[in-house]
C-alpha positions in Angstrom: -1.6 33.3 -17.1 -1.9 30.4 -14.7 -4.6 27.8 -15.3 -6.9 27.1 -12.3 -7.6 23.5 -11.7 -11.0 22.4 -10.2 -11.0 21.9 -6.5 -12.0 18.6 -4.9 -15.7 18.6 -4.1 -16.0 18.2 -0.3 -18.7 15.7 -0.8 -16.1 13.3 -2.2 -14.5 13.2 1.2 -17.6 11.7 2.8 -18.4 8.0 2.4 -21.2 7.2 0.1 -23.9 4.6 0.9 -22.4 2.2 -1.6 -18.9 2.6 -0.1 -20.4 2.0 3.3 -22.0 -1.2 2.1 -18.6 -2.3 0.7 -16.9 -1.5 4.0 -19.5 -3.6 5.9 -19.0 -6.6 3.6 -15.3 -6.4 3.9 -15.3 -5.9 7.7 -17.3 -9.1 8.0 -15.1 -10.9 5.5 -11.8 -10.0 7.3 -13.3 -10.6 10.7 -14.1 -14.1 9.6 -10.9 -14.9 7.8 -8.1 -12.7 9.1 -8.0 -12.8 12.8 -4.7 -12.9 14.7 -4.5 -16.7 14.6 -5.4 -16.7 10.9 -2.6 -14.2 10.2 0.0 -16.5 11.9 -1.3 -19.5 10.0 -1.1 -17.6 6.7 2.4 -16.4 7.4 3.5 -20.0 7.7 2.5 -20.9 4.2 5.0 -20.7 1.3 3.4 -17.6 -0.3 2.8 -15.9 3.0 -1.0 -15.7 2.5 -4.0 -17.8 1.8 -4.4 -18.1 -2.0 -8.0 -19.3 -1.6 -8.9 -16.1 0.3 -7.1 -14.1 -2.4 -9.3 -15.6 -5.1 -12.5 -15.1 -3.0 -11.6 -11.4 -2.4 -11.2 -11.0 -6.2 -14.2 -13.1 -7.3 -16.9 -12.8 -4.6 -16.3 -9.2 -3.7 -14.4 -7.9 -6.7 -11.9 -5.9 -4.8 -9.0 -6.4 -7.3 -11.0 -4.9 -10.2 -12.6 -1.9 -8.4 -10.3 0.7 -9.9 -9.6 -1.1 -13.2 -11.6 0.2 -16.2 -14.4 -2.1 -17.5 -12.6 -2.4 -20.9 -9.8 -4.2 -19.1 -11.9 -6.6 -17.1 -12.5 -4.4 -14.0 -15.6 -2.9 -12.4 -14.9 0.7 -13.5 -15.2 2.3 -10.1 -12.6 4.7 -8.8 -9.7 4.7 -6.4 -12.1 6.0 -3.7 -13.8 2.6 -3.6 -10.5 0.8 -3.7 -9.3 2.9 -0.8 -12.2 1.6 1.3 -11.0 -1.9 0.7 -7.4 -1.0 1.5 -8.4 0.6 4.7 -10.3 -2.5 5.8 -7.4 -4.7 4.7 -5.0 -2.5 6.8 -7.4 -2.8 9.8 -7.3 -6.6 9.6 -3.5 -6.7 8.7 -4.4 -8.7 5.6 -1.1 -10.1 4.4 -1.8 -10.8 0.7 -0.1 -8.6 -2.0 -2.9 -6.2 -2.6 -0.5 -3.2 -2.5 2.0 -4.4 -5.1 -0.5 -6.1 -7.4 -3.7 -4.1 -7.3 -2.2 -0.7 -6.7 1.4 -0.4 -7.9 1.4 -2.8 -10.9 -2.1 -2.0 -12.1 -1.6 1.8 -11.9 1.8 1.5 -13.5 0.2 -0.3 -16.5 -2.6 2.3 -16.7 -0.2 5.2 -16.4 2.0 3.8 -19.1 -0.8 4.0 -21.6 0.2 0.8 -23.3 -3.1 -0.7 -24.5 -1.6 -4.1 -25.5 0.0 -4.5 -22.1 -3.2 -3.5 -20.3 -5.3 -6.0 -22.3 -2.8 -8.7 -21.5 -2.3 -8.2 -17.8 -5.1 -6.1 -16.2 -8.0 -8.7 -16.7 -5.9 -11.3 -14.9 -5.1 -8.9 -12.1 -8.8 -8.1 -11.8 -9.9 -11.7 -11.6 -7.2 -12.7 -9.1 -5.2 -15.1 -11.3 -2.2 -12.8 -11.6 0.0 -11.3 -8.9 2.3 -8.5 -9.9 4.8 -6.0 -8.5 7.0 -3.1 -9.5 10.8 -3.1 -9.2 13.4 -0.3 -9.5 11.0 2.6 -8.7 13.6 4.4 -6.5 15.2 7.6 -7.8 18.5 7.4 -9.5 20.0 5.1 -12.1 18.2 1.8 -12.3 20.2 -1.3 -11.2 18.9 -3.3 -14.2 19.8 -2.8 -17.9 17.7 -3.8 -20.9 19.7 -5.4 -23.7 18.3 -6.1 -27.2 19.0 -9.5 -28.7 18.0 -11.3 -31.8 15.1 -13.0 -29.9 14.0 -9.8 -28.2 14.9 -7.8 -25.1 16.5 -9.3 -22.0 17.2 -7.9 -18.5 20.4 -8.0 -16.6 21.1 -6.7 -13.1 19.5 -6.8 -9.7 16.8 -4.9 -7.6 16.6 -5.2 -3.9 13.6 -5.1 -1.5 11.0 -5.8 -4.1 7.5 -6.1 -2.6 6.3 -9.7 -3.1 9.4 -10.1 -5.3 9.7 -13.9 -4.6 6.1 -14.7 -5.4 4.8 -12.3 -8.1 3.9 -13.8 -11.4 4.7 -10.5 -13.2 7.4 -7.9 -12.4 7.3 -4.5 -14.0 10.9 -3.4 -14.0 12.4 0.1 -14.5 15.5 -0.6 -16.5 18.3 1.4 -18.3 18.3 1.8 -22.1 20.5 3.9 -24.3 17.5 6.4 -24.6 17.0 6.5 -20.8 15.0 4.5 -18.2 12.1 2.6 -19.5 9.5 0.2 -18.1 9.6 -3.5 -19.0 7.2 -6.4 -18.2 9.0 -9.6 -17.1 7.3 -12.9 -16.3 10.1 -14.4 -14.2 11.3 -17.9 -14.9 13.8 -19.8 -12.5 16.4 -20.2 -15.3 16.8 -16.4 -15.8 15.5 -14.8 -12.7 16.9 -15.6 -9.2 14.6 -14.4 -6.4 15.9 -14.4 -2.8 13.4 -13.7 0.0 14.6 -11.3 2.7 13.9 -11.6 6.4 12.1 -8.3 7.1 10.6 -6.6 10.1 7.1 -6.9 8.8 6.5 -10.5 7.8 3.0 -9.6 6.6 4.5 -7.7 3.7 7.2 -9.8 2.1 10.2 -8.5 0.1 12.9 -10.1 -1.9 16.1 -9.4 -3.9 15.5 -10.1 -7.6 18.4 -10.8 -10.0 17.9 -10.9 -13.7 20.3 -13.1 -15.8 19.1 -12.5 -19.3 15.4 -12.6 -18.4 13.1 -12.1 -21.4 11.1 -8.8 -21.1 8.7 -6.7 -23.2 8.7 -2.9 -23.2 5.7 -1.2 -21.7 4.8 2.3 -22.7 7.4 4.9 -23.9 9.2 5.8 -20.6 10.3 4.6 -17.2 8.3 7.2 -15.4 6.7 5.7 -12.3 5.7 8.8 -10.3 2.0 8.3 -10.8 2.1 4.7 -9.7 4.2 5.7 -6.6 1.7 8.4 -5.7 -1.1 5.8 -6.0 1.0 3.6 -3.7 1.3 6.4 -1.2 -2.4 7.1 -1.2 -3.1 3.4 -0.9 -0.6 3.0 2.0 -2.2 6.0 3.8 -5.6 4.3 3.6 -4.1 1.1 5.0 -2.4 3.0 7.8 -5.8 4.7 8.7 -7.3 1.2 9.0 -4.5 -0.1 11.1 -4.6 3.0 13.4 -8.4 2.5 13.7 -8.0 -1.1 14.8 -5.3 -0.1 17.4 -7.5 2.6 18.9 -10.6 0.4 19.0 -8.8 -2.5 20.6 -7.2 -0.3 23.2 -10.5 1.5 24.1 -12.1 -2.0 24.6 -9.3 -3.2 26.7 -9.1 -0.1 29.1 -12.9 -0.4 29.6 -12.5 -4.0 30.8 -9.2 -3.8 32.8 -9.8 -2.6 36.4 -7.4 -1.0 38.9 -8.3 0.5 42.3 -11.9 -0.8 41.8 -12.7 0.9 38.5 -11.8 0.6 34.8 -8.4 2.1 33.9 -10.2 3.9 31.0 -11.9 6.1 33.5 -8.5 7.6 34.6 -8.0 11.1 33.2 -4.4 10.4 32.0 -5.6 7.4 29.9 -8.5 9.4 28.5 -6.1 12.2 27.4 -3.8 9.7 25.7 -6.6 8.1 23.8 -8.1 11.4 22.9 -4.7 12.4 21.3 -4.8 9.2 19.2 -8.4 10.0 18.1 -7.5 13.5 17.1 -4.5 12.3 15.1 -6.7 9.5 13.5 -9.3 12.0 12.3 -6.6 14.2 10.7 -5.1 11.1 9.1 -8.4 10.0 7.8 -9.0 13.4 6.2 -5.6 13.4 4.6 -6.0 9.9 3.2 -9.5 10.6 1.8 -8.2 13.7 0.1 -5.4 11.8 -1.5 -7.9 9.1 -2.6 -10.2 11.8 -4.1 -7.3 13.3 -6.0 -6.5 9.8 -7.4 -10.1 9.2 -8.3 -10.3 12.5 -10.2 -6.7 12.4 -11.6 -6.2 15.7 -10.0 -2.9 17.7 -10.5 -2.9 18.2 -6.7 -2.2 14.4 -6.3 1.6 14.7 -5.7 1.2 17.1 -2.8 -1.9 15.2 -1.4 -0.1 11.8 -1.6 3.0 13.0 0.2 1.0 14.9 2.8 -1.1 11.8 3.5 2.0 9.6 3.7 3.6 11.9 6.3 0.4 12.4 8.4 -0.8 8.8 8.3 2.7 7.4 9.1 3.0 9.5 12.2 -0.6 8.6 13.3 0.0 4.8 12.8 3.2 5.0 14.9 1.4 6.9 17.7 -1.6 4.5 17.6 0.5 1.3 17.8 2.7 2.7 20.5 -0.4 3.3 22.7 -1.8 0.0 21.6 1.2 -1.7 23.2 1.7 0.5 26.3 -1.9 0.8 27.4 -2.4 -3.0 27.2 0.2 -3.3 29.9 2.3 -6.5 30.2 0.2 -8.5 27.7 0.9 -5.9 25.0 4.6 -6.7 25.1 4.2 -10.4 24.5 4.5 -12.3 21.2 1.1 -14.0 21.9 -0.7 -10.7 21.5 -1.2 -9.2 18.0 -0.1 -5.7 18.9 3.5 -6.4 17.8 2.3 -7.3 14.3 0.7 -3.8 14.0 3.9 -2.2 15.4 5.9 -4.0 12.8 3.6 -2.9 10.0 3.7 0.7 11.2 7.5 0.8 11.3 7.9 -0.7 7.9 5.2 1.3 6.2 6.6 4.7 7.3 9.7 4.2 5.2 8.2 2.2 2.3 7.8 5.1 -0.2 10.0 7.6 1.5 10.4 8.8 5.0 8.3 11.5 6.6 11.2 14.0 6.2 11.5 13.2 2.5 7.8 13.7 2.0 7.9 17.1 3.7 10.9 18.1 1.6 9.0 17.0 -1.6 5.9 19.0 -0.6 8.1 22.1 0.0 9.6 21.7 -3.5 6.2 21.1 -5.1 4.7 24.3 -3.6 7.7 26.4 -4.2 9.0 26.7 -0.6 12.7 26.7 -0.1 13.8 24.8 3.1 14.8 27.1 5.9 18.5 27.2 6.9 19.3 26.0 10.4 19.3 28.8 12.9 
């Protein structure tokens, strides 16, 4: 007999008054601190973001601890509240490592169920004093091995394209052991951990190659399973993409209302209206998919894997469409380096392959719901 799981309450897909207030505060915060010129200035710093703003976001607004339990120094809210913050950060193209630290690393620690590791690291993530990331989450045999020594466990090997790999204070690494893959916590030191930044398409989300040469590490939990953390990452990324798509649409609507041709705003032309209407329809579908995935995260629903992959596929396609129209409907200025549109295009292109391509997500959904892929006609 199959067990029926409770469905998501439709009310959870609507924004609460408290979430609306959080959104308003964050909208004002990012408008003040993360405009196009601010982004370029932050990217020129060694860490790629303003560390003072990072601490303000954690301390004044409490974003970092929203989805962290109170017993570990957080606020004890749910992923639904964190998703509001992620959507606003995506709208502003905030370039600090919220995704690897507050989502991937924090949820990997919580999913591992290792109370000692949670007590050690989560309070520092919540107060903004610790940045963290996850390495080796891709399928297949990990590229890093864990070796026991007289002084403890050390890591050897390399992982490529690690989010914030060059700057994170803590790296949670999926490594090989004789019993199978397992998760380890490593606080990298220059003597045993070589971190090489990559030049990537989206400079607002830095990545690096991390090489471990006998780096001391501590086991976290009992396995190297990271599926739950990855689904949290997919739900978070979907919220970011909704925010970025919303910015692209709003900026384009404002522009076409101001730019005139043949004596009237180009936004009054039917062809322009149809194109923007297509973006709006896609954005509403993406927002629904992202909120459903966030609700599944908030309730720890067994439907999360399907919801997370569905949101990843839908929101990636919407962000790509919205940024394409952002550039094209701005005309010549939209193709220049001076305009911020290209930053959103870069984020859209990099995000759609971060946790799997759209085709991979659809194949995963088909497997999860028991549908065999159709053979080519």
